[in-house]
All heavy atoms as an XYZ file, in Angstrom:
1012
protein
N     134.711     42.873    194.524
C     134.935     41.559    193.990
C     134.468     40.605    195.047
O     135.144     40.721    196.202
C     136.331     41.352    193.418
C     136.549     40.059    192.771
S     138.260     39.653    192.245
C     138.999     41.169    191.725
N     133.573     39.664    194.885
C     133.193     38.736    195.993
C     134.103     37.615    195.905
O     134.958     37.431    195.026
C     131.760     38.409    195.926
C     131.313     37.570    194.583
O     132.187     36.850    194.087
N     130.045     37.805    194.209
N     133.913     36.571    196.772
C     134.805     35.488    196.942
C     134.812     34.521    195.679
O     135.831     33.975    195.342
N     133.558     34.446    194.941
C     133.613     33.601    193.750
C     134.167     34.253    192.615
O     134.550     33.547    191.596
C     132.157     33.254    193.433
O     131.416     34.426    193.091
N     134.507     35.492    192.562
C     135.067     36.247    191.494
C     136.577     36.432    191.568
O     137.144     37.027    190.735
C     134.398     37.572    191.270
C     132.851     37.449    190.862
C     132.213     38.856    190.807
O     132.874     39.852    191.382
O     131.087     38.899    190.321
N     137.150     36.197    192.806
C     138.560     36.262    192.961
C     139.360     35.384    191.935
O     139.048     34.287    191.693
C     138.958     35.979    194.382
C     138.590     37.070    195.339
C     139.142     36.701    196.618
N     138.434     35.441    197.051
C     138.585     34.949    198.366
N     139.455     35.542    199.203
N     137.872     33.896    198.709
N     140.422     36.012    191.543
C     141.373     35.156    190.608
C     142.102     34.151    191.464
O     142.365     34.324    192.562
C     142.308     35.985    189.973
C     141.686     36.904    188.790
C     142.714     37.476    188.040
O     143.731     37.860    188.422
N     142.433     37.610    186.714
N     142.474     33.067    190.747
C     143.334     32.056    191.335
C     144.726     32.597    191.602
O     145.134     33.398    190.809
C     143.435     30.827    190.340
C     144.163     29.751    190.793
S     144.300     28.431    189.560
C     142.591     27.946    189.360
N     145.333     32.270    192.760
C     146.703     32.758    193.005
C     147.676     32.412    191.885
O     147.501     31.342    191.129
C     147.040     32.077    194.350
C     145.740     31.625    194.952
C     144.831     31.331    193.703
N     148.657     33.316    191.501
C     149.483     32.972    190.429
C     150.253     31.686    190.571
O     150.305     30.970    189.513
C     150.539     34.180    190.397
O     149.804     35.393    190.163
C     151.560     34.050    189.075
N     150.681     31.290    191.692
C     151.457     30.132    191.789
C     150.600     28.834    191.477
O     150.903     27.989    190.708
C     152.061     29.926    193.235
C     152.927     28.749    193.524
C     154.148     28.823    192.511
C     153.327     28.723    194.877
N     149.419     28.883    191.945
C     148.456     27.801    191.615
C     148.027     27.728    190.165
O     148.058     26.710    189.564
C     147.107     27.935    192.343
C     146.165     26.780    192.504
C     144.976     26.966    193.204
O     144.760     28.218    193.923
N     144.125     26.015    193.510
N     147.836     28.930    189.523
C     147.558     28.957    188.109
C     148.763     28.472    187.377
O     148.623     27.603    186.314
C     147.310     30.396    187.800
C     146.835     30.529    186.387
C     146.536     31.853    185.911
N     147.616     32.769    186.029
C     148.563     32.882    185.095
N     148.644     32.065    184.015
N     149.745     33.646    185.205
N     149.946     28.730    187.667
C     151.237     28.315    187.024
C     151.360     26.674    187.211
O     151.800     26.034    186.289
C     152.384     28.988    187.491
C     152.509     30.450    187.120
C     153.685     31.193    187.651
C     152.583     30.468    185.590
N     150.944     26.272    188.473
C     151.153     24.731    188.591
C     150.082     24.051    187.737
O     150.484     23.090    187.023
C     150.769     24.498    190.027
N     148.982     24.562    187.555
C     147.907     23.954    186.615
C     148.405     24.007    185.205
O     148.299     23.211    184.378
C     146.487     24.546    186.696
C     145.685     24.147    187.849
C     145.222     24.925    188.912
C     145.304     22.678    187.956
C     144.555     24.426    189.922
C     144.570     22.292    188.908
C     144.202     23.015    189.981
N     148.991     25.211    184.861
C     149.491     25.406    183.467
C     150.598     24.349    183.239
O     150.763     23.876    182.150
C     149.971     26.888    183.339
C     150.339     27.205    181.897
C     149.270     26.888    180.853
C     150.650     28.737    181.861
N     151.496     24.286    184.264
C     152.667     23.421    184.171
C     152.279     21.958    183.826
O     152.626     21.227    183.033
N     151.296     21.421    184.665
C     150.690     20.117    184.652
C     150.001     19.958    183.120
O     150.114     18.940    182.599
C     149.594     19.934    185.716
C     148.842     18.538    185.708
C     149.855     17.349    185.739
C     147.808     18.557    186.757
N     149.285     21.006    182.676
C     148.704     20.990    181.447
C     149.757     20.768    180.240
O     149.623     19.833    179.404
C     147.947     22.275    181.186
N     150.842     21.504    180.382
C     151.940     21.323    179.399
C     152.578     20.009    179.451
O     152.893     19.427    178.384
C     152.925     22.556    179.332
C     152.468     23.716    178.735
C     152.056     24.866    179.182
C     152.387     23.855    177.200
N     151.583     25.634    178.069
C     151.863     25.008    176.914
C     152.664     22.993    176.214
C     151.687     25.624    175.632
C     152.526     23.438    174.888
C     151.940     24.748    174.551
N     152.893     19.610    180.699
C     153.574     18.246    180.762
C     152.569     17.010    180.263
O     152.990     16.303    179.525
C     153.858     17.967    182.216
C     155.068     18.952    182.668
C     154.284     16.544    182.455
C     155.402     18.911    184.112
N     151.316     17.217    180.562
C     150.315     16.168    180.159
C     150.133     16.213    178.695
O     150.106     15.179    178.053
C     149.058     16.444    180.824
O     149.170     16.307    182.235
N     150.194     17.454    178.158
C     149.968     17.564    176.639
C     151.343     16.986    175.918
O     151.202     16.236    174.906
C     149.863     19.012    176.222
C     149.720     19.232    174.740
C     148.456     19.073    174.138
C     150.795     19.520    173.916
C     148.227     19.136    172.769
C     150.653     19.811    172.643
C     149.304     19.559    171.967
N     152.489     17.264    176.518
C     153.650     16.674    176.034
C     153.790     15.260    176.013
O     153.977     14.569    174.982
N     153.259     14.636    177.086
C     153.252     13.155    177.216
C     152.236     12.510    176.274
O     152.484     11.563    175.631
C     152.993     12.754    178.659
C     152.765     11.319    178.792
C     154.100     13.084    179.572
N     151.034     13.255    176.189
C     150.116     12.850    175.118
C     150.531     12.828    173.731
O     150.291     11.910    172.957
N     151.303     13.792    173.407
C     151.893     13.855    172.037
C     152.921     12.687    171.854
O     152.863     12.099    170.734
C     152.576     15.265    171.822
C     153.434     15.215    170.486
C     151.553     16.372    171.665
N     153.672     12.461    172.743
C     154.719     11.371    172.708
C     153.858     10.085    172.685
O     154.148      9.284    171.851
C     155.591     11.330    173.886
C     156.458     10.085    173.883
C     156.572     12.557    173.927
N     152.738      9.941    173.291
C     152.053      8.760    173.305
C     151.301      8.528    171.941
O     150.934      7.470    171.619
N     151.084      9.601    171.138
C     150.632      9.430    169.817
C     151.565      8.618    168.931
O     151.095      8.138    167.866
C     150.278     10.801    169.192
N     152.800      8.578    169.349
C     153.830      7.912    168.471
C     154.397      6.623    169.051
O     154.997      5.724    168.354
C     155.042      8.895    168.132
C     154.554     10.040    167.508
C     154.457     11.189    168.095
C     154.408      9.994    166.017
C     154.010     12.341    167.432
C     153.955     11.128    165.401
C     153.681     12.290    166.054
N     154.252      6.433    170.369
C     154.733      5.237    171.102
C     153.444      4.414    171.386
O     152.567      4.746    172.101
C     155.487      5.624    172.395
C     156.726      6.399    172.186
C     157.336      6.667    173.571
C     157.718      5.579    171.455
N     153.510      3.136    170.966
C     152.241      2.312    171.083
C     151.769      2.028    172.536
O     150.602      1.817    172.762
C     152.695      1.015    170.434
C     153.996      1.221    169.804
C     154.608      2.592    170.219
N     152.676      1.908    173.445
C     152.183      1.467    174.756
C     151.908      2.678    175.655
O     151.577      2.476    176.792
C     153.189      0.533    175.407
C     153.437     -0.755    174.676
C     154.417     -1.611    175.330
C     152.123     -1.551    174.575
N     152.103      3.969    175.193
C     151.767      5.091    176.077
C     150.400      5.761    175.555
O     150.324      6.113    174.364
C     152.987      6.133    176.006
C     152.955      7.312    176.725
C     153.079      6.907    178.130
C     154.069      8.305    176.360
N     149.438      5.927    176.487
C     148.157      6.314    176.018
C     148.324      7.897    175.665
O     149.099      8.562    176.339
C     147.348      6.174    177.280
C     148.260      6.088    178.487
C     149.598      5.563    177.893
N     147.342      8.227    174.794
C     147.314      9.749    174.366
C     146.216     10.291    175.090
O     146.278     11.284    175.646
C     147.265      9.748    172.982
O     148.415      9.158    172.347
C     147.194     11.135    172.420
N     144.928      9.810    174.844
C     143.780     10.473    175.186
C     143.647     10.863    176.741
O     143.177     11.871    177.099
C     142.482      9.673    174.810
O     142.673      9.356    173.372
C     141.251     10.394    175.111
N     144.109      9.893    177.560
C     143.912     10.129    179.050
C     144.813     11.424    179.333
O     144.467     12.227    180.231
C     144.237      8.991    179.856
S     145.813      8.233    179.754
N     146.069     11.436    178.779
C     146.876     12.623    179.076
C     146.308     13.894    178.395
O     146.416     14.957    178.979
C     148.394     12.282    178.530
C     149.120     11.384    179.485
C     149.283     10.094    179.029
C     149.471     11.876    180.668
C     150.075      9.190    179.848
C     150.137     10.983    181.521
C     150.510      9.698    181.148
N     145.791     13.830    177.240
C     145.056     14.992    176.752
C     143.792     15.427    177.608
O     143.623     16.667    177.724
C     144.684     14.742    175.248
C     145.822     14.520    174.295
S     146.677     16.144    174.296
C     148.148     15.478    173.408
N     143.085     14.433    178.034
C     141.971     14.908    178.934
C     142.551     15.532    180.192
O     141.970     16.485    180.719
C     141.190     13.625    179.362
C     140.304     13.050    178.254
C     139.763     11.625    178.640
C     139.233     13.970    177.835
N     143.693     15.136    180.815
C     144.302     15.618    181.943
C     144.742     17.065    181.573
O     144.633     18.019    182.268
C     145.377     14.846    182.532
C     146.129     15.465    183.665
C     145.275     15.593    184.864
C     147.321     14.471    184.062
N     145.362     17.223    180.300
C     145.986     18.501    179.849
C     144.839     19.536    179.864
O     144.901     20.609    180.250
C     146.643     18.155    178.618
N     143.706     19.066    179.234
C     142.629     20.105    178.980
C     141.898     20.425    180.283
O     141.501     21.699    180.393
C     141.656     19.597    177.944
C     140.531     18.602    178.471
C     140.889     20.768    177.273
N     141.796     19.494    181.252
C     141.338     19.819    182.583
C     142.229     20.861    183.270
O     141.713     21.853    183.741
C     141.195     18.559    183.461
C     140.850     18.822    184.774
C     139.528     19.006    185.365
C     141.743     18.930    186.024
N     139.720     19.344    186.714
C     140.914     19.271    187.066
C     143.127     18.718    186.083
C     141.581     19.357    188.319
C     143.670     18.879    187.273
C     142.889     19.149    188.394
N     143.564     20.558    183.264
C     144.443     21.401    183.998
C     144.459     22.811    183.325
O     144.545     23.821    183.926
C     145.873     20.800    184.070
N     144.540     22.742    182.003
C     144.610     23.997    181.175
C     143.320     24.965    181.462
O     143.433     26.057    181.492
C     144.795     23.741    179.714
N     142.184     24.173    181.620
C     140.922     24.939    181.999
C     141.061     25.767    183.163
O     140.426     26.750    183.279
C     139.785     23.944    182.114
O     139.472     23.390    180.867
N     141.875     25.188    184.089
C     142.083     25.919    185.407
C     143.235     26.967    185.286
O     143.162     28.029    185.945
C     142.336     24.932    186.459
C     141.227     24.004    186.718
C     141.348     23.294    188.001
C     140.177     22.476    188.363
N     138.847     23.158    188.580
N     144.213     26.686    184.523
C     145.427     27.645    184.428
C     145.433     28.472    183.226
O     146.022     29.614    183.363
N     144.771     28.111    182.234
C     144.907     28.885    181.043
C     143.788     28.495    179.993
O     143.944     27.595    179.194
C     146.182     28.738    180.276
O     146.184     29.374    178.873
N     142.568     29.042    180.133
C     141.459     28.678    179.237
C     141.766     28.702    177.839
O     141.153     28.135    177.011
C     140.319     29.698    179.711
C     140.594     30.081    181.139
C     142.196     30.066    181.172
N     142.696     29.706    177.404
C     143.072     29.757    176.141
C     143.838     28.589    175.504
O     143.539     28.077    174.471
C     144.027     31.135    175.795
C     144.137     31.495    174.420
C     144.954     32.806    174.301
N     146.207     32.583    174.535
C     147.227     33.489    174.731
N     146.762     34.805    174.774
N     148.529     33.229    174.884
N     144.705     28.055    176.440
C     145.392     26.755    176.104
C     144.362     25.654    176.013
O     144.454     24.790    175.051
C     146.531     26.567    177.095
C     147.282     25.240    176.767
C     147.647     24.890    175.534
C     147.794     24.515    177.817
C     148.398     23.713    175.288
C     148.442     23.356    177.694
C     148.805     22.977    176.381
N     143.366     25.572    176.919
C     142.451     24.478    176.964
C     141.608     24.667    175.545
O     141.300     23.588    174.977
C     141.456     24.680    178.041
N     141.173     25.901    175.183
C     140.345     25.988    173.882
C     141.351     25.458    172.758
O     140.792     24.899    171.856
C     140.061     27.463    173.708
N     142.561     25.835    172.833
C     143.564     25.414    171.642
C     143.586     23.884    171.679
O     143.570     23.304    170.473
C     144.903     25.964    171.891
C     145.870     25.559    170.803
C     146.075     26.310    169.649
C     146.747     24.577    170.842
N     147.033     25.507    168.881
C     147.539     24.658    169.675
C     147.160     23.598    171.798
C     148.577     23.605    169.422
C     148.118     22.685    171.497
C     148.828     22.705    170.222
N     143.664     23.222    172.806
C     143.682     21.713    172.761
C     142.299     21.139    172.242
O     142.407     20.297    171.390
C     143.914     21.142    174.171
C     145.230     21.624    174.703
C     143.718     19.622    174.107
C     145.510     21.243    176.181
N     141.206     21.774    172.564
C     139.900     21.245    172.138
C     139.783     21.453    170.575
O     139.064     20.804    169.872
C     138.848     21.958    172.822
C     138.621     21.476    174.290
C     137.426     22.090    174.890
N     137.345     21.759    176.176
C     137.703     22.491    177.298
N     138.128     23.615    177.195
N     137.461     22.013    178.568
N     140.429     22.624    170.086
C     140.341     22.733    168.658
C     141.479     22.085    167.800
O     141.471     22.374    166.593
C     140.455     24.265    168.382
C     139.108     25.037    168.952
C     139.292     26.497    169.027
O     140.277     27.062    168.606
O     138.544     27.148    169.646
N     142.366     21.500    168.417
C     143.474     20.887    167.773
C     142.959     19.790    166.826
O     142.035     18.905    167.250
C     144.477     20.214    168.686
C     145.720     19.838    168.198
N     145.815     18.586    167.404
C     147.028     20.380    168.115
C     147.072     18.440    167.096
N     147.758     19.526    167.421
N     143.418     19.806    165.525
C     142.752     18.831    164.581
C     143.072     17.404    164.864
O     142.252     16.528    164.524
C     143.596     19.231    163.154
C     144.616     20.142    163.530
C     144.329     20.754    164.896
N     144.167     17.047    165.547
C     144.492     15.697    165.836
C     143.802     15.191    167.142
O     143.367     14.082    167.313
C     145.979     15.450    165.861
C     146.483     14.198    166.509
C     146.532     13.081    165.524
N     147.182     11.876    165.793
C     146.622     10.834    166.331
N     145.392     10.684    166.584
N     147.428      9.844    166.625
N     143.886     16.084    168.161
C     143.440     15.638    169.570
C     142.138     16.164    169.958
O     141.473     15.549    170.756
C     144.516     16.156    170.522
C     146.007     15.709    170.179
C     146.941     16.502    169.857
C     146.387     14.373    170.205
C     148.179     16.129    169.588
C     147.538     13.906    169.878
C     148.564     14.843    169.657
N     141.681     17.231    169.281
C     140.388     17.915    169.787
C     139.200     17.044    169.525
O     138.405     17.018    170.493
N     138.962     16.352    168.456
C     137.664     15.746    168.388
C     137.443     14.491    169.398
O     136.395     14.387    169.926
C     137.775     14.957    166.873
C     138.767     15.800    166.275
C     139.719     16.383    167.184
N     138.582     13.786    169.648
C     138.382     12.743    170.818
C     138.042     13.428    172.162
O     137.259     13.089    172.985
C     139.604     11.864    170.974
N     138.823     14.715    172.509
C     138.517     15.357    173.749
C     137.057     15.854    173.728
O     136.380     15.655    174.719
C     139.488     16.522    173.780
C     140.961     16.011    173.837
C     139.231     17.378    175.041
C     141.277     15.185    174.954
N     136.621     16.467    172.697
C     135.295     17.114    172.761
C     134.185     16.037    172.798
O     133.210     16.252    173.372
C     135.010     18.029    171.582
O     135.303     17.428    170.345
C     136.006     19.296    171.734
N     134.426     14.829    172.153
C     133.464     13.733    172.255
C     133.361     13.277    173.602
O     132.258     12.946    174.035
C     133.942     12.590    171.289
N     134.474     13.063    174.291
C     134.486     12.641    175.637
C     133.783     13.654    176.529
O     132.905     13.230    177.371
C     135.840     12.309    176.112
C     135.795     11.863    177.554
C     136.005     12.449    178.725
C     135.330     10.518    178.067
N     135.848     11.693    179.764
C     135.359     10.475    179.395
C     134.833      9.342    177.269
C     135.079      9.435    180.142
C     134.505      8.293    177.999
C     134.522      8.347    179.411
N     134.147     14.950    176.441
C     133.525     15.850    177.282
C     132.042     16.114    177.008
O     131.288     16.206    178.045
C     134.196     17.332    177.116
C     135.596     17.337    177.610
C     136.299     18.593    177.440
O     136.010     19.441    176.491
O     137.079     18.998    178.210
N     131.534     15.914    175.774
C     130.182     16.259    175.542
C     129.323     15.017    175.673
O     128.160     15.162    176.225
C     129.938     16.715    174.168
N     129.753     13.866    175.409
C     128.976     12.590    175.449
C     129.486     11.543    176.159
O     128.843     10.395    176.124
C     128.730     12.216    173.839
C     128.297     13.180    172.946
C     128.354     12.826    171.459
O     127.798     11.605    171.224
O     128.901     13.442    170.684
N     130.743     11.633    176.675
C     131.369     10.517    177.323
C     131.602      9.354    176.249
O     131.332      8.087    176.514
C     130.562     10.035    178.572
C     130.663     11.003    179.689
C     132.082     11.247    180.171
N     132.168     12.101    181.341
C     132.658     13.260    181.366
N     133.168     13.890    180.365
N     132.701     13.961    182.506
N     131.795      9.726    175.121
C     131.917      8.780    173.866
C     133.309      8.680    173.367
O     134.207      9.600    173.601
C     130.981      9.143    172.905
N     133.653      7.456    172.864
C     134.947      7.213    172.217
C     134.791      6.879    170.828
O     134.006      5.910    170.565
C     135.654      6.061    172.998
C     135.836      6.510    174.451
C     137.027      5.775    172.413
C     136.337      5.308    175.414
N     135.488      7.526    169.901
C     135.375      7.302    168.489
C     135.750      5.764    168.194
O     136.680      5.195    168.897
C     136.339      8.171    167.733
C     136.524      9.360    168.817
C     136.494      8.687    170.209
N     135.210      5.161    167.243
C     135.482      3.737    166.914
C     136.939      3.424    166.691
O     137.494      2.525    167.125
C     134.596      3.332    165.662
C     134.915      1.832    165.265
C     134.037      1.427    164.125
N     132.562      1.585    164.536
C     131.633      1.632    163.698
N     131.800      1.637    162.434
N     130.286      1.679    164.174
N     137.640      4.377    165.826
C     138.914      4.131    165.603
C     139.875      4.181    166.941
O     140.856      3.431    166.970
C     139.638      5.195    164.500
C     139.732      6.542    165.126
N     138.750      7.414    165.235
C     140.805      7.148    165.730
C     139.116      8.541    165.700
N     140.433      8.429    165.913
N     139.467      5.050    167.743
C     140.267      5.085    169.072
C     139.952      3.746    170.000
O     140.930      3.305    170.551
C     139.795      6.327    169.909
N     138.810      3.333    169.836
C     138.406      2.090    170.513
C     139.362      0.840    170.025
O     139.806      0.055    170.884
C     136.937      1.631    170.394
C     136.013      2.483    171.099
C     134.647      1.937    170.947
C     133.625      2.738    171.517
N     132.216      2.028    171.430
N     139.323      0.776    168.721
C     140.130     -0.244    168.031
C     141.536     -0.197    168.470
O     142.154     -1.181    168.730
C     139.873     -0.213    166.609
C     138.590     -0.665    166.187
C     138.450     -0.639    164.616
N     137.073     -1.007    164.301
C     136.475     -0.694    163.135
N     137.154      0.006    162.185
N     135.306     -1.120    162.719
N     142.135      1.039    168.337
C     143.538      1.263    168.607
C     143.817      0.852    170.138
O     144.819      0.192    170.445
C     143.882      2.638    168.417
C     145.459      2.953    168.594
C     146.235      2.109    167.759
C     145.734      4.568    168.336
N     142.854      1.412    171.077
C     143.158      1.166    172.544
C     143.086     -0.479    172.769
O     143.855     -0.894    173.517
C     141.981      1.815    173.283
N     142.031     -1.080    172.149
C     141.932     -2.518    172.339
C     143.116     -3.181    171.836
O     143.711     -4.204    172.428
C     140.635     -2.936    171.621
N     143.721     -2.859    170.660
C     144.969     -3.449    170.061
C     146.080     -3.203    170.982
O     146.812     -4.158    171.289
C     145.161     -2.955    168.663
N     146.267     -1.987    171.557
C     147.414     -1.652    172.322
C     147.278     -2.404    173.707
O     148.284     -2.913    174.206
C     147.575     -0.240    172.599
C     147.989      0.540    171.372
S     149.399     -0.031    170.616
C     148.954     -0.933    169.311
N     146.094     -2.630    174.239
C     145.883     -3.287    175.467
C     146.155     -4.732    175.294
O     146.738     -5.440    176.136
C     144.501     -3.102    175.921
C     144.286     -1.714    176.580
C     142.737     -1.432    176.651
C     144.947     -1.617    177.915
N     145.728     -5.296    174.129
C     146.064     -6.765    173.761
C     147.588     -7.029    173.616
O     148.141     -8.018    174.208
C     145.369     -7.204    172.498
N     148.302     -6.027    173.078
C     149.728     -6.160    172.946
C     150.381     -6.070    174.295
O     151.319     -6.954    174.750
C     150.379     -5.121    172.039
C     151.827     -4.854    172.174
C     149.940     -5.264    170.624
N     149.800     -5.172    175.170
C     150.384     -5.124    176.575
C     150.095     -6.407    177.375
O     151.054     -6.919    178.052
C     149.601     -3.987    177.312
O     149.982     -2.746    176.628
N     149.016     -7.111    177.127
C     148.582     -8.380    177.816
C     149.561     -9.428    177.427
O     150.057    -10.270    178.057
C     147.258     -8.741    177.572
C     146.253     -7.873    178.452
S     144.550     -8.531    178.082
C     143.822     -7.118    177.166
N     149.970     -9.305    176.014
C     150.747    -10.268    175.450
C     152.232    -10.169    176.055
O     152.907    -11.178    176.462
C     150.896    -10.331    173.980
C     151.771    -11.293    173.263
C     151.450    -12.699    173.546
C     151.927    -10.950    171.742
N     152.628     -9.079    176.146
C     153.939     -8.685    176.717
C     154.029     -9.094    178.145
O     155.032     -9.688    178.663
C     154.374     -7.104    176.521
C     155.625     -6.806    177.481
C     154.495     -6.776    175.057
N     153.005     -8.865    178.858
C     152.909     -9.185    180.361
C     152.875    -10.867    180.435
O     153.635    -11.379    181.302
C     151.677     -8.785    180.915
C     151.690     -7.195    181.308
C     150.218     -6.790    181.673
C     152.609     -6.804    182.396
N     152.180    -11.522    179.530
C     152.176    -12.815    179.561
C     153.502    -13.444    179.307
O     153.839    -14.518    179.990
C     151.104    -13.428    178.485
N     154.346    -12.891    178.554
C     155.662    -13.488    178.137
C     156.757    -12.966    179.152
O     157.835    -13.616    179.081
C     155.942    -13.050    176.780
C     155.012    -13.521    175.650
C     155.344    -12.986    174.284
C     155.082    -15.040    175.669
N     156.564    -11.935    179.866
C     157.615    -11.409    180.625
C     157.496    -11.465    182.128
O     158.455    -11.527    182.908
C     157.825     -9.831    180.324
O     156.765     -9.080    180.560
C     158.302     -9.768    178.787
N     156.333    -11.375    182.651
C     156.035    -11.481    183.993
C     156.153    -12.779    184.562
O     155.545    -13.762    184.079
C     154.754    -10.841    184.498
C     154.497    -10.955    185.990
C     154.738     -9.333    184.016
N     157.056    -13.111    185.541
C     157.209    -14.515    186.022
C     156.335    -14.905    187.080
O     155.953    -16.216    187.148
C     158.616    -14.708    186.494
O     158.933    -13.843    187.537
N     155.864    -14.155    188.005
C     154.887    -14.414    189.087
C     153.642    -14.606    188.480
O     152.924    -13.627    187.922
C     154.954    -13.383    190.098
C     156.204    -13.356    190.823
S     156.153    -12.111    192.260
C     156.435    -10.617    191.415
N     152.992    -15.895    188.598
C     151.783    -16.175    188.038
C     150.583    -15.331    188.499
O     149.825    -14.788    187.668
C     151.367    -17.706    188.187
C     150.092    -18.126    187.501
C     150.095    -17.892    185.976
C     149.817    -19.528    187.857
N     150.540    -15.163    189.793
C     149.444    -14.291    190.400
C     149.467    -12.877    189.903
O     148.411    -12.269    189.643
C     149.435    -14.391    191.934
C     150.588    -13.708    192.515
C     151.871    -14.114    192.758
C     150.673    -12.266    192.818
N     152.731    -13.138    193.318
C     152.008    -12.097    193.308
C     149.843    -11.217    192.786
C     152.423    -10.700    193.817
C     150.180     -9.988    193.109
C     151.542     -9.679    193.594
N     150.670    -12.341    189.767
C     150.724    -10.941    189.278
C     150.416    -10.787    187.719
O     149.682     -9.997    187.286
C     152.243    -10.477    189.515
C     152.499     -8.988    189.027
C     151.645     -8.117    189.701
C     153.946     -8.650    189.257
N     150.844    -11.818    187.011
C     150.513    -11.839    185.589
C     149.032    -11.929    185.418
O     148.371    -11.154    184.556
C     151.260    -13.110    184.929
C     150.876    -13.267    183.514
C     151.498    -14.507    182.995
C     152.989    -14.833    183.270
N     153.520    -15.945    182.564
N     148.434    -12.910    186.084
C     146.978    -12.929    186.015
C     146.192    -11.772    186.370
O     145.168    -11.317    185.864
C     146.485    -14.205    186.657
C     146.921    -15.614    186.176
C     146.549    -16.732    187.179
C     146.457    -15.791    184.730
N     146.573    -11.098    187.506
C     146.090     -9.981    188.074
C     146.096     -8.805    187.033
O     145.120     -8.054    186.805
C     146.590     -9.483    189.393
N     147.321     -8.569    186.498
C     147.417     -7.492    185.439
C     146.764     -7.782    184.118
O     146.105     -6.797    183.703
C     148.941     -7.275    185.194
C     149.882     -6.783    186.330
C     151.316     -6.933    185.951
C     149.541     -5.436    186.598
N     146.639     -8.950    183.725
C     145.938     -9.306    182.488
C     144.375     -9.194    182.812
O     143.703     -8.578    181.934
C     146.343    -10.681    182.041
C     147.721    -10.636    181.480
C     145.289    -11.144    180.954
C     148.273    -12.015    181.002
N     143.975     -9.486    183.893
C     142.552     -9.381    184.220
C     142.104     -7.887    184.397
O     141.233     -7.526    183.853
C     142.274     -9.995    185.610
N     142.930     -7.120    185.017
C     142.780     -5.627    185.049
C     142.763     -4.950    183.664
O     141.773     -4.193    183.346
N     143.712     -5.422    182.804
C     143.689     -4.783    181.416
C     142.547     -5.274    180.676
O     141.976     -4.580    179.770
C     144.981     -5.108    180.697
C     146.330     -4.420    181.246
C     147.535     -4.910    180.480
C     146.019     -2.907    181.176
N     142.091     -6.538    180.842
C     140.856     -6.979    180.212
C     139.603     -6.308    180.589
O     138.810     -5.942    179.746
C     140.630     -8.518    180.566
O     141.622     -9.377    180.082
N     139.540     -5.890    181.879
C     138.408     -5.013    182.444
C     138.451     -3.585    181.676
O     137.447     -3.152    181.306
C     138.431     -4.957    183.918
C     138.022     -6.261    184.712
C     138.288     -5.914    186.186
C     136.607     -6.597    184.234
N     139.672     -3.134    181.640
C     139.763     -1.759    180.930
C     139.386     -1.862    179.484
O     138.633     -1.046    179.031
C     141.266     -1.207    181.135
C     141.435     -0.163    180.182
C     141.649     -0.910    182.547
N     139.855     -2.960    178.819
C     139.429     -3.187    177.391
C     137.871     -3.229    177.327
O     137.299     -2.566    176.418
C     140.020     -4.391    176.909
O     141.497     -4.316    176.969
C     139.702     -4.613    175.379
N     137.283     -3.941    178.088
C     135.894     -4.096    178.222
C     135.139     -2.795    178.388
O     134.127     -2.463    177.661
C     135.380     -5.163    179.186
N     135.647     -2.015    179.289
C     135.134     -0.778    179.636
C     135.165      0.168    178.395
O     134.182      0.839    177.860
C     135.709     -0.007    180.768
C     135.171      1.217    181.159
C     134.064      1.320    181.789
C     135.551      2.514    180.746
N     133.795      2.803    181.972
C     134.674      3.564    181.302
C     136.660      2.874    179.991
C     134.924      4.856    181.053
C     136.786      4.313    179.864
C     135.915      5.267    180.320
N     136.438      0.270    177.778
C     136.589      1.210    176.605
C     135.684      0.791    175.477
O     134.971      1.542    174.853
C     138.146      1.091    176.137
C     138.224      1.678    174.776
C     139.026      1.797    177.104
N     135.587     -0.547    175.240
C     134.678     -1.067    174.109
C     133.159     -0.773    174.332
O     132.386     -0.745    173.435
C     135.024     -2.485    173.755
C     136.351     -2.809    173.272
C     136.603     -4.243    173.069
C     136.665     -2.100    171.906
N     132.822     -0.720    175.658
C     131.432     -0.554    175.936
C     130.956      0.918    175.926
O     129.830      1.213    176.025
C     131.192     -1.114    177.403
O     131.687     -0.148    178.424
N     131.827      1.755    175.794
C     131.590      3.297    175.617
C     130.860      3.544    174.353
O     131.291      2.910    173.260
C     132.725      4.230    175.694
C     133.648      4.248    177.108
C     132.874      4.554    178.206
N     132.246      3.298    178.720
C     131.142      3.328    179.540
N     130.632      4.419    179.911
N     130.694      2.193    179.938
N     129.947      4.475    174.326
C     129.280      4.763    173.040
C     130.230      5.527    171.971
O     131.327      5.986    172.564
C     128.086      5.602    173.413
C     128.587      6.304    174.803
C     129.461      5.154    175.439
N     129.825      5.516    170.867
C     130.612      6.241    169.778
C     129.920      7.601    169.817
O     128.752      7.805    169.979
C     130.455      5.495    168.471
C     131.205      4.262    168.456
C     131.095      3.522    167.128
O     130.878      4.149    166.128
O     131.445      2.338    167.164
N     130.627      8.665    169.352
C     130.039      9.923    169.274
C     128.887     10.033    168.370
O     128.955      9.350    167.268
C     131.263     10.826    168.916
C     132.402     10.065    169.091
C     132.084      8.696    169.064
N     127.910     10.807    168.692
C     126.731     10.860    167.840
C     126.994     11.390    166.462
O     126.612     10.793    165.386
C     125.568     11.762    168.365
C     125.138     11.063    169.610
C     124.547     12.171    167.375
C     124.149     11.942    170.476
N     127.960     12.266    166.301
C     128.390     12.824    165.015
C     129.172     11.816    164.114
O     129.161     11.819    162.928
C     129.383     13.963    165.154
O     130.508     13.629    165.975
N     129.569     10.659    164.758
C     130.385      9.532    164.063
C     129.380      8.573    163.551
O     129.766      7.552    162.855
C     131.440      8.960    164.935
N     128.141      8.462    164.043
C     127.229      7.439    163.725
C     126.547      7.580    162.380
O     126.409      8.582    161.832
C     126.162      7.193    164.802
C     126.794      6.807    166.168
C     125.584      6.643    167.167
N     126.253      6.613    168.405
C     125.682      6.884    169.546
N     124.483      7.295    169.671
N     126.400      6.770    170.768
C-alpha cells in the first residue's frame, strides 16, 4: 500500500464522523427554527461525512428533504428558488430584530450591512438547471 492508499487514522475518521453528525443534527433543528440555517450545516455535514463515512455522506445526498439542495450546490453552485426566498426572508427578519434590539448604532449598521451582503450573494446564485 502506498502513501495515497493508506487509510485515515481511526481517531481522525471518528472526529470527522462526529462533526458530520453534529452538523447534520444542527441542520435538522434549523429546518424547524427560523433563525438557524439548515443548508450550510448540511453542507458541512456532507463534507465531514465524506471524510469520515462515505456511506453517511451518500445517505445525506439522497435524503428527500436535504439532498436536492446539497447536490445542486455541489454540482452547480446553485440554490433552488424556494431556498433563496426562505433565506432572504429569514435574513430580513434577522435584520429587523437587529434593528430593534441592538443599541450601538455602529454595530447595528455593520451587522445589517453584512446581512444585506449575504442576502445579495444568496439571491445572485443561479438556480439549479433541473429547476429551470
